[in-house]
C-alpha positions as CSV (number, residue, x, y, z in Angstrom):
1,M,-9.2,5.3,-19.9
2,E,-9.9,1.3,-20.6
3,A,-9.1,-1.7,-19.2
4,N,-6.2,-3.1,-20.5
5,E,-4.4,0.3,-21.3
6,A,-4.9,1.4,-17.3
7,L,-2.7,-2.7,-16.5
8,V,-0.6,-1.4,-19.9
9,A,0.2,2.1,-17.9
10,L,1.0,0.1,-14.3
11,L,3.2,-2.2,-15.4
12,Q,4.9,0.7,-17.0
13,K,5.5,2.6,-14.8
14,S,6.1,-0.5,-12.5
15,H,9.3,-1.6,-15.0
16,A,10.5,2.0,-14.8
17,Q,10.5,2.6,-10.5
18,A,12.5,-1.5,-10.7
19,V,14.4,-0.4,-13.5
20,A,15.4,2.7,-11.1
21,G,16.2,0.9,-8.7
22,Q,13.3,1.6,-7.0
23,T,11.7,-1.9,-5.7
24,L,10.7,-3.0,-2.0
25,T,11.8,-6.3,-0.5
26,M,8.5,-9.1,0.3
27,D,9.3,-7.5,4.0
28,E,7.9,-4.2,3.3
29,V,5.2,-5.5,1.4
30,E,3.8,-7.7,3.5
31,R,4.5,-5.0,6.9
32,F,2.1,-3.0,4.6
33,M,-1.0,-4.9,3.8
34,H,-0.4,-6.0,7.5
35,D,-0.6,-2.6,8.3
36,K,-3.2,-1.3,5.9
37,V,-5.8,-5.1,6.2
38,Y,-5.7,-3.4,10.4
39,E,-6.6,-0.2,9.3
40,L,-9.3,-1.5,7.7
41,T,-10.8,-3.6,10.1
42,H,-10.3,-2.1,12.9
43,P,-11.0,1.9,12.9
44,M,-10.0,4.6,15.9
45,D,-11.7,5.6,18.1
46,T,-10.8,9.2,18.2
47,Y,-12.1,9.8,21.9
48,C,-10.5,6.2,22.9
49,V,-7.1,7.5,21.6
50,A,-6.9,10.2,23.5
51,E,-7.6,8.7,26.8
52,P,-5.0,7.5,28.7
53,L,-5.0,4.3,30.0
């Protein structure tokens, strides 16, 4: 799939979701991005997670 075709497909899907009322608030987007950045920058150590503090 060409880059332009992928962009068009993404925009069509996004438009269809918006028309169907499946939208997100900016707070939800910011929370998701914050959580995703945290996941990517702070990998969990399974040993530490399993041990009580």
